GUDRENZA-733015 format. One record per residue: x, y, z of N, C-alpha, C in turn; residue number from 1. Coordinates in Angstrom, 2 decimals, decimal comma. Example, Ala and Ser with C-alpha at 12.3 -4.5 7.8 and 13.67 -1.06 7.14 Angstrom:
<n.u:13,19&n.v:-5,69&n.w:7,80&ca.u:12,30&ca.v:-4,50&ca.w:7,80&c.u:13,20&c.v:-3,30&c.w:7,80&k:1> .
<n.u:12,85&n.v:-2,25&n.w:7,08&ca.u:13,67&ca.v:-1,06&ca.w:7,14&c.u:12,90&c.v:0,03&c.w:7,87&k:2> .
//
This chain:
<n.u:-0,51&n.v:5,94&n.w:6,83&ca.u:0,13&ca.v:4,84&ca.w:7,53&c.u:-0,80&c.v:4,26&c.w:8,59&k:1> .
<n.u:-1,42&n.v:5,10&n.w:9,39&ca.u:-2,29&ca.v:4,57&ca.w:10,45&c.u:-3,54&c.v:3,92&c.w:9,86&k:2> .
<n.u:-4,02&n.v:4,42&n.w:8,72&ca.u:-5,18&ca.v:3,80&ca.w:8,11&c.u:-4,84&c.v:2,40&c.w:7,62&k:3> .
<n.u:-3,68&n.v:2,23&n.w:7,02&ca.u:-3,26&ca.v:0,90&ca.w:6,56&c.u:-3,10&c.v:-0,04&c.w:7,74&k:4> .
<n.u:-2,58&n.v:0,45&n.w:8,84&ca.u:-2,43&ca.v:-0,39&ca.w:10,05&c.u:-3,78&c.v:-0,88&c.w:10,55&k:5> .
<n.u:-4,83&n.v:-0,10&n.w:10,30&ca.u:-6,17&ca.v:-0,49&ca.w:10,73&c.u:-6,87&c.v:-1,38&c.w:9,71&k:6> .
<n.u:-6,20&n.v:-1,65&n.w:8,56&ca.u:-6,77&ca.v:-2,53&ca.w:7,56&c.u:-7,45&c.v:-1,83&c.w:6,41&k:7> .
<n.u:-7,30&n.v:-0,51&n.w:6,32&ca.u:-7,90&ca.v:0,25&ca.w:5,23&c.u:-6,98&c.v:0,23&c.w:4,00&k:8> .
<n.u:-7,57&n.v:0,32&n.w:2,83&ca.u:-6,81&ca.v:0,32&ca.w:1,58&c.u:-5,91&c.v:1,55&c.w:1,48&k:9> .
<n.u:-4,85&n.v:1,42&n.w:0,66&ca.u:-3,90&ca.v:2,51&ca.w:0,44&c.u:-4,20&c.v:3,13&c.w:-0,92&k:10> .
<n.u:-4,36&n.v:4,44&n.w:-0,94&ca.u:-4,68&ca.v:5,15&ca.w:-2,16&c.u:-3,41&c.v:5,65&c.w:-2,85&k:11> .
<n.u:-3,49&n.v:5,79&n.w:-4,17&ca.u:-2,33&ca.v:6,19&ca.w:-4,99&c.u:-1,69&c.v:7,47&c.w:-4,48&k:12> .
<n.u:-2,48&n.v:8,45&n.w:-4,09&ca.u:-1,93&ca.v:9,74&ca.w:-3,70&c.u:-1,07&c.v:9,65&c.w:-2,44&k:13> .
<n.u:-1,17&n.v:8,57&n.w:-1,67&ca.u:-0,41&ca.v:8,43&ca.w:-0,44&c.u:0,85&c.v:7,59&c.w:-0,61&k:14> .
<n.u:1,06&n.v:7,03&n.w:-1,78&ca.u:2,24&ca.v:6,20&ca.w:-2,03&c.u:3,43&c.v:7,10&c.w:-2,36&k:15> .
<n.u:4,51&n.v:6,93&n.w:-1,61&ca.u:5,71&ca.v:7,73&ca.w:-1,81&c.u:6,68&c.v:7,02&c.w:-2,74&k:16> .
<n.u:6,80&n.v:5,72&n.w:-2,58&ca.u:7,76&ca.v:4,94&ca.w:-3,35&c.u:7,20&c.v:3,54&c.w:-3,58&k:17> .
<n.u:7,49&n.v:2,99&n.w:-4,76&ca.u:7,01&ca.v:1,64&ca.w:-5,09&c.u:8,08&c.v:0,94&c.w:-5,91&k:18> .
<n.u:8,22&n.v:-0,34&n.w:-5,69&ca.u:9,18&ca.v:-1,16&ca.w:-6,45&c.u:8,65&c.v:-1,34&c.w:-7,87&k:19> .
<n.u:9,41&n.v:-0,90&n.w:-8,86&ca.u:8,98&ca.v:-0,97&ca.w:-10,26&c.u:8,93&c.v:-2,41&c.w:-10,79&k:20> .
<n.u:9,51&n.v:-3,37&n.w:-10,07&ca.u:9,49&ca.v:-4,77&ca.w:-10,51&c.u:8,21&c.v:-5,50&c.w:-10,13&k:21> .
<n.u:7,34&n.v:-4,86&n.w:-9,36&ca.u:6,08&ca.v:-5,48&ca.w:-8,97&c.u:5,11&c.v:-5,49&c.w:-10,13&k:22> .
<n.u:4,15&n.v:-6,40&n.w:-10,05&ca.u:3,10&ca.v:-6,50&ca.w:-11,07&c.u:1,74&c.v:-6,43&c.w:-10,38&k:23> .
<n.u:0,75&n.v:-6,06&n.w:-11,14&ca.u:-0,61&ca.v:-6,05&ca.w:-10,61&c.u:-0,94&c.v:-7,46&c.w:-10,11&k:24> .
<n.u:-1,49&n.v:-7,54&n.w:-8,91&ca.u:-1,82&ca.v:-8,83&ca.w:-8,31&c.u:-0,76&c.v:-9,34&c.w:-7,35&k:25> .
<n.u:0,39&n.v:-8,68&n.w:-7,32&ca.u:1,46&ca.v:-9,10&ca.w:-6,41&c.u:1,09&c.v:-8,80&c.w:-4,96&k:26> .
<n.u:1,50&n.v:-9,69&n.w:-4,07&ca.u:1,37&ca.v:-9,43&ca.w:-2,65&c.u:2,44&c.v:-8,41&c.w:-2,27&k:27> .
<n.u:2,06&n.v:-7,37&n.w:-1,55&ca.u:3,00&ca.v:-6,31&ca.w:-1,20&c.u:2,97&c.v:-6,01&c.w:0,29&k:28> .
<n.u:4,09&n.v:-5,49&n.w:0,77&ca.u:4,19&ca.v:-5,02&ca.w:2,14&c.u:4,05&c.v:-3,51&c.w:2,13&k:29> .
<n.u:3,22&n.v:-2,99&n.w:3,00&ca.u:3,04&ca.v:-1,55&ca.w:3,13&c.u:3,84&c.v:-1,11&c.w:4,34&k:30> .
<n.u:4,79&n.v:-0,20&n.w:4,13&ca.u:5,64&ca.v:0,29&ca.w:5,21&c.u:5,59&c.v:1,80&c.w:5,27&k:31> .
<n.u:6,00&n.v:2,36&n.w:6,42&ca.u:6,07&ca.v:3,81&ca.w:6,54&c.u:7,46&c.v:4,28&c.w:6,12&k:32> .
<n.u:7,74&n.v:5,56&n.w:6,29&ca.u:9,02&ca.v:6,12&ca.w:5,85&c.u:10,20&c.v:5,60&c.w:6,68&k:33> .
<n.u:9,92&n.v:4,99&n.w:7,83&ca.u:10,97&ca.v:4,39&ca.w:8,67&c.u:11,09&c.v:2,89&c.w:8,44&k:34> .
<n.u:10,47&n.v:2,38&n.w:7,40&ca.u:10,45&ca.v:0,95&ca.w:7,06&c.u:9,79&c.v:0,08&c.w:8,12&k:35> .
<n.u:8,82&n.v:0,63&n.w:8,82&ca.u:8,05&ca.v:-0,15&ca.w:9,80&c.u:6,82&c.v:-0,72&c.w:9,09&k:36> .
<n.u:6,62&n.v:-2,02&n.w:9,22&ca.u:5,52&ca.v:-2,70&ca.w:8,54&c.u:4,18&c.v:-2,23&c.w:9,08&k:37> .
<n.u:3,27&n.v:-1,90&n.w:8,16&ca.u:1,93&ca.v:-1,44&ca.w:8,53&c.u:0,86&c.v:-2,43&c.w:8,10&k:38> .
<n.u:1,04&n.v:-3,03&n.w:6,91&ca.u:-0,01&ca.v:-3,89&ca.w:6,38&c.u:0,54&c.v:-4,77&c.w:5,26&k:39> .
<n.u:-0,30&n.v:-5,74&n.w:4,88&ca.u:-0,01&ca.v:-6,62&ca.w:3,75&c.u:-1,24&c.v:-6,58&c.w:2,85&k:40> .
<n.u:-0,99&n.v:-6,50&n.w:1,53&ca.u:-2,12&ca.v:-6,44&ca.w:0,62&c.u:-1,74&c.v:-6,83&c.w:-0,79&k:41> .
<n.u:-2,64&n.v:-6,53&n.w:-1,72&ca.u:-2,45&ca.v:-6,88&ca.w:-3,13&c.u:-2,42&c.v:-5,59&c.w:-3,96&k:42> .
<n.u:-1,41&n.v:-5,50&n.w:-4,82&ca.u:-1,27&ca.v:-4,34&ca.w:-5,71&c.u:-2,33&c.v:-4,39&c.w:-6,79&k:43> .
<n.u:-3,07&n.v:-3,30&n.w:-6,97&ca.u:-4,15&ca.v:-3,29&ca.w:-7,96&c.u:-3,90&c.v:-2,30&c.w:-9,10&k:44> .
<n.u:-2,81&n.v:-1,54&n.w:-9,03&ca.u:-2,45&ca.v:-0,57&ca.w:-10,06&c.u:-1,01&c.v:-0,82&c.w:-10,46&k:45> .
<n.u:-0,67&n.v:-0,75&n.w:-11,74&ca.u:0,73&ca.v:-0,92&ca.w:-12,15&c.u:1,63&c.v:0,13&c.w:-11,48&k:46> .
<n.u:2,82&n.v:-0,25&n.w:-11,06&ca.u:3,73&ca.v:0,70&ca.w:-10,41&c.u:3,98&c.v:1,97&c.w:-11,23&k:47> .
<n.u:4,04&n.v:1,85&n.w:-12,54&ca.u:4,29&ca.v:3,01&ca.w:-13,39&c.u:3,14&c.v:4,02&c.w:-13,35&k:48> .
<n.u:1,94&n.v:3,57&n.w:-13,00&ca.u:0,77&ca.v:4,46&ca.w:-12,97&c.u:0,53&c.v:5,08&c.w:-11,61&k:49> .
<n.u:1,10&n.v:4,53&n.w:-10,56&ca.u:0,83&ca.v:5,02&ca.w:-9,21&c.u:1,25&c.v:6,48&c.w:-9,05&k:50> .
<n.u:2,40&n.v:6,86&n.w:-9,56&ca.u:2,86&ca.v:8,23&ca.w:-9,43&c.u:2,05&c.v:9,21&c.w:-10,26&k:51> .
<n.u:1,42&n.v:8,73&n.w:-11,31&ca.u:0,64&ca.v:9,59&ca.w:-12,21&c.u:-0,77&c.v:9,79&c.w:-11,67&k:52> .
<n.u:-1,35&n.v:8,73&n.w:-11,14&ca.u:-2,73&ca.v:8,80&ca.w:-10,65&c.u:-2,81&c.v:9,53&c.w:-9,32&k:53> .
<n.u:-3,80&n.v:10,34&n.w:-9,17&ca.u:-4,03&ca.v:11,05&ca.w:-7,91&c.u:-5,27&c.v:10,53&c.w:-7,20&k:54> .
<n.u:-5,94&n.v:9,56&n.w:-7,83&ca.u:-7,15&ca.v:8,99&ca.w:-7,25&c.u:-7,10&c.v:7,47&c.w:-7,38&k:55> .
<n.u:-7,87&n.v:6,82&n.w:-6,57&ca.u:-8,01&ca.v:5,38&ca.w:-6,68&c.u:-7,11&c.v:4,60&c.w:-5,74&k:56> .
<n.u:-7,48&n.v:3,34&n.w:-5,57&ca.u:-6,78&ca.v:2,43&ca.w:-4,66&c.u:-5,54&c.v:1,88&c.w:-5,35&k:57> .
<n.u:-4,42&n.v:1,92&n.w:-4,65&ca.u:-3,17&ca.v:1,34&ca.w:-5,15&c.u:-2,98&c.v:-0,07&c.w:-4,59&k:58> .
<n.u:-3,31&n.v:-0,24&n.w:-3,29&ca.u:-3,15&ca.v:-1,53&ca.w:-2,62&c.u:-4,43&c.v:-1,86&c.w:-1,86&k:59> .
<n.u:-4,99&n.v:-3,03&n.w:-2,15&ca.u:-6,11&ca.v:-3,52&ca.w:-1,35&c.u:-5,51&c.v:-4,26&c.w:-0,16&k:60> .
<n.u:-5,66&n.v:-3,69&n.w:1,00&ca.u:-5,06&ca.v:-4,26&ca.w:2,20&c.u:-5,83&c.v:-5,51&c.w:2,63&k:61> .
<n.u:-5,09&n.v:-6,58&n.w:2,85&ca.u:-5,67&ca.v:-7,84&ca.w:3,30&c.u:-5,75&c.v:-7,85&c.w:4,82&k:62> .
<n.u:-4,68&n.v:-7,41&n.w:5,45&ca.u:-4,69&ca.v:-7,27&ca.w:6,91&c.u:-3,67&c.v:-6,22&c.w:7,34&k:63> .
<n.u:-4,04&n.v:-5,49&n.w:8,39&ca.u:-3,18&ca.v:-4,48&ca.w:8,94&c.u:-2,59&c.v:-4,92&c.w:10,26&k:64> .
<n.u:-1,59&n.v:-4,22&n.w:10,72&ca.u:-0,92&ca.v:-4,58&ca.w:11,96&c.u:-1,27&c.v:-3,62&c.w:13,09&k:65> .
<n.u:-2,54&n.v:-3,36&n.w:13,27&ca.u:-2,97&ca.v:-2,47&ca.w:14,35&c.u:-2,59&c.v:-3,09&c.w:15,69&k:66> .
<n.u:-2,10&n.v:-2,27&n.w:16,60&ca.u:-1,74&ca.v:-2,77&ca.w:17,93&c.u:-2,96&c.v:-3,28&c.w:18,68&k:67> .
<n.u:-2,75&n.v:-4,23&n.w:19,53&ca.u:-3,83&ca.v:-4,75&ca.w:20,37&c.u:-4,28&c.v:-3,67&c.w:21,34&k:68> .
<n.u:-5,61&n.v:-3,55&n.w:21,58&ca.u:-6,10&ca.v:-2,50&ca.w:22,50&c.u:-5,70&c.v:-2,76&c.w:23,93&k:69> .
//
């Protein structure tokens, strides 16, 4: 969660839940377990494969919501 907030990509192994109606290339919101927004990015792996894959990027983060210093 904190890595996504800093603008880093989200890897498949860290995804807990994904909407099965999404498609590769969809803009997605990355949230934590409390539904707090962390980042916005593009889905690069089909939702059906995210739970199976243990390696690789699931979401390429476009921008994160890191707090101002």
